[in-house]
C-alpha positions as CSV (number, residue, x, y, z in Angstrom):
1,M,-37.3,-42.8,-4.1
2,G,-37.7,-46.5,-3.7
3,A,-39.8,-49.1,-5.3
4,D,-42.5,-49.4,-2.2
5,E,-42.8,-45.8,-1.5
6,E,-45.9,-43.4,-2.1
7,L,-46.1,-40.5,-3.6
8,F,-48.9,-38.0,-2.4
9,Y,-49.9,-35.3,-4.0
10,V,-51.3,-31.2,-2.6
11,V,-52.8,-28.9,-4.5
12,D,-54.3,-25.4,-4.2
13,I,-56.3,-24.5,-7.2
14,L,-57.0,-20.8,-6.8
15,G,-58.7,-20.7,-9.9
16,A,-59.3,-21.2,-13.1
17,H,-59.7,-18.7,-16.0
18,P,-60.5,-19.5,-18.9
19,K,-58.2,-18.7,-22.6
20,G,-59.1,-15.1,-23.8
21,V,-61.0,-13.2,-20.5
22,S,-60.2,-10.1,-20.3
23,V,-61.4,-6.5,-18.8
24,K,-63.5,-5.2,-20.7
25,A,-62.3,-1.2,-20.3
26,R,-62.9,1.7,-22.0
27,G,-59.7,3.1,-23.7
28,G,-57.2,5.9,-22.9
29,S,-53.3,6.8,-23.5
30,L,-50.6,7.5,-22.0
31,A,-47.3,9.9,-22.8
32,G,-48.1,8.3,-26.8
33,V,-49.4,5.4,-26.3
34,R,-53.2,4.6,-27.6
35,V,-55.1,2.0,-26.0
36,P,-58.5,1.0,-27.5
37,G,-60.7,0.1,-25.1
38,G,-62.8,-3.3,-25.5
39,A,-62.3,-6.6,-24.4
40,R,-58.3,-7.4,-26.6
41,P,-56.3,-4.1,-26.3
42,A,-53.8,-3.7,-29.0
43,L,-51.0,-1.2,-28.6
44,A,-50.4,1.7,-30.8
45,V,-47.1,3.7,-30.0
46,R,-45.9,6.7,-31.8
47,A,-43.0,7.7,-33.9
48,G,-40.6,9.2,-32.1
49,A,-38.1,9.0,-29.2
50,P,-39.9,7.6,-26.1
51,P,-39.9,9.7,-22.9
52,A,-36.8,8.4,-20.6
53,R,-38.9,7.5,-17.5
54,F,-41.0,5.1,-16.6
55,A,-44.8,5.5,-16.5
56,A,-48.1,3.8,-15.3
57,R,-51.6,4.4,-16.1
58,V,-54.5,3.0,-14.8
59,L,-57.3,2.9,-17.6
60,H,-60.0,1.2,-16.1
61,R,-59.9,0.2,-12.6
62,G,-61.5,-2.9,-11.1
63,E,-64.1,-3.9,-8.1
64,G,-61.9,-7.1,-7.4
65,P,-59.3,-6.6,-4.4
66,R,-56.4,-4.7,-4.4
67,T,-52.4,-6.6,-5.7
68,Q,-49.9,-6.7,-3.4
69,A,-46.2,-8.0,-2.9
70,G,-45.3,-11.3,-2.8
71,Q,-49.3,-13.0,-5.1
72,L,-49.1,-14.3,-7.7
73,V,-51.0,-12.1,-10.5
74,V,-53.0,-13.9,-12.8
75,T,-53.0,-11.0,-16.1
76,Q,-53.4,-11.1,-19.9
77,Y,-50.4,-8.7,-22.3
78,E,-49.2,-7.3,-24.4
79,G,-46.0,-5.4,-24.4
80,A,-44.8,-4.1,-26.9
81,I,-41.4,-2.7,-28.4
82,W,-41.3,1.3,-29.1
83,S,-38.3,2.1,-31.3
84,R,-40.0,-0.6,-33.5
85,R,-43.8,-0.2,-33.0
86,R,-43.5,-3.9,-33.1
87,V,-45.5,-6.3,-30.3
88,F,-43.4,-8.1,-29.0
89,D,-45.8,-10.8,-27.3
90,T,-49.2,-10.9,-26.1
91,I,-51.3,-13.3,-24.6
92,W,-54.3,-12.9,-25.8
93,T,-53.7,-14.5,-29.1
94,T,-51.0,-17.2,-28.0
95,G,-52.7,-18.5,-24.7
96,G,-55.0,-18.5,-21.8
97,P,-53.5,-15.8,-19.1
98,K,-50.8,-16.4,-17.3
99,A,-50.0,-15.8,-13.4
100,F,-47.0,-13.9,-12.1
101,K,-45.6,-13.2,-8.9
102,I,-44.9,-9.6,-8.0
103,G,-43.0,-7.1,-5.1
104,D,-40.0,-10.4,-5.2
105,G,-38.4,-9.1,-7.7
106,G,-39.2,-12.2,-10.4
107,V,-40.9,-9.6,-12.7
108,T,-39.2,-6.1,-13.9
109,K,-39.2,-3.2,-11.7
110,A,-41.5,-1.8,-13.7
111,W,-44.7,-4.3,-13.7
112,D,-43.5,-4.8,-9.8
113,S,-44.6,-0.9,-9.5
114,A,-47.4,-0.5,-12.0
115,L,-49.5,-3.4,-10.7
116,A,-48.6,-4.1,-7.2
117,G,-51.7,-1.8,-5.4
118,V,-53.8,-2.4,-8.5
119,P,-57.5,-4.0,-7.7
120,A,-58.3,-6.9,-9.8
121,G,-60.3,-6.3,-12.7
122,S,-57.9,-3.3,-13.4
123,R,-56.5,-2.5,-17.0
124,V,-52.7,-0.8,-16.5
125,V,-50.2,0.5,-19.4
126,M,-47.4,1.5,-19.2
127,I,-43.5,2.4,-20.7
128,V,-40.6,0.9,-18.9
129,P,-36.7,2.5,-19.9
130,P,-34.3,-0.7,-20.2
131,S,-34.3,0.2,-16.3
132,Y,-37.0,-0.9,-15.6
133,G,-37.4,-3.7,-18.4
134,Y,-35.0,-5.9,-18.5
135,G,-31.3,-3.7,-18.1
136,P,-28.8,-3.0,-20.7
137,S,-29.1,-7.6,-21.1
138,G,-31.9,-6.9,-23.1
139,N,-34.0,-9.9,-23.8
140,P,-32.9,-12.3,-26.8
141,A,-35.5,-14.4,-27.2
142,Y,-37.7,-11.5,-27.7
143,G,-35.7,-9.4,-29.9
144,I,-35.4,-7.0,-27.3
145,K,-32.4,-5.6,-26.9
146,G,-30.5,-3.3,-23.3
147,S,-31.7,0.1,-24.9
148,D,-35.6,-0.9,-25.5
149,T,-37.8,1.1,-24.3
150,L,-41.0,-1.0,-23.7
151,V,-45.1,-0.3,-23.3
152,F,-47.7,-2.6,-21.5
153,V,-51.3,-2.8,-21.6
154,V,-52.2,-5.5,-18.9
155,D,-55.6,-7.1,-17.5
156,V,-55.2,-7.9,-13.7
157,I,-58.3,-10.4,-13.9
158,A,-56.8,-12.2,-10.2
159,S,-54.5,-12.0,-7.5
160,Y,-54.4,-14.8,-5.2
C-alpha cells in the first residue's frame, strides 16, 4: 500500500452479546454427567469410565432460529475432562460469549454434530470421545491428551 492510498473498511455488526449472558434453563443429565439449572451451569462428572460413544442432549430447547451448517454460532460453554473431572475451559468466568462457525470442520466433530439444527436459546450437554474431540493429538494447550473423553455444556446464544 502506498503512502497516498486510503483504506476503506466495511464492517457488519451481527450482534452484541454481553459478558455473562446465558440461557435460563432447568438442569438435566446425560450418561453420568449432571448439569444444574440456572443461569450459569456447572458440570458434575461421575467417577468411573466414560461412555465409549458420542452423546448429546438438548437440556433446554430455545425458541430462536435454528442453527445451520456454515453459520456463526454465539456460545457460552464449559468443558471438562472426564477422567480428571476437571474443568479445562469456561467462558462464563473468563470472558464474554465466543462465536464459532459450525459445519465446516472448524470446531470439533462433536460441536458440528450436536449444535447444527439447535434453536438459539438452547442449552446442550455432550459427551465427547477422542474421535469426536481433538483426536489422537489431543489439545496440549488445555492439558487434553489424545485419549481424553471430554464433556461440554453449551448455551447457544445466537446464530448468524
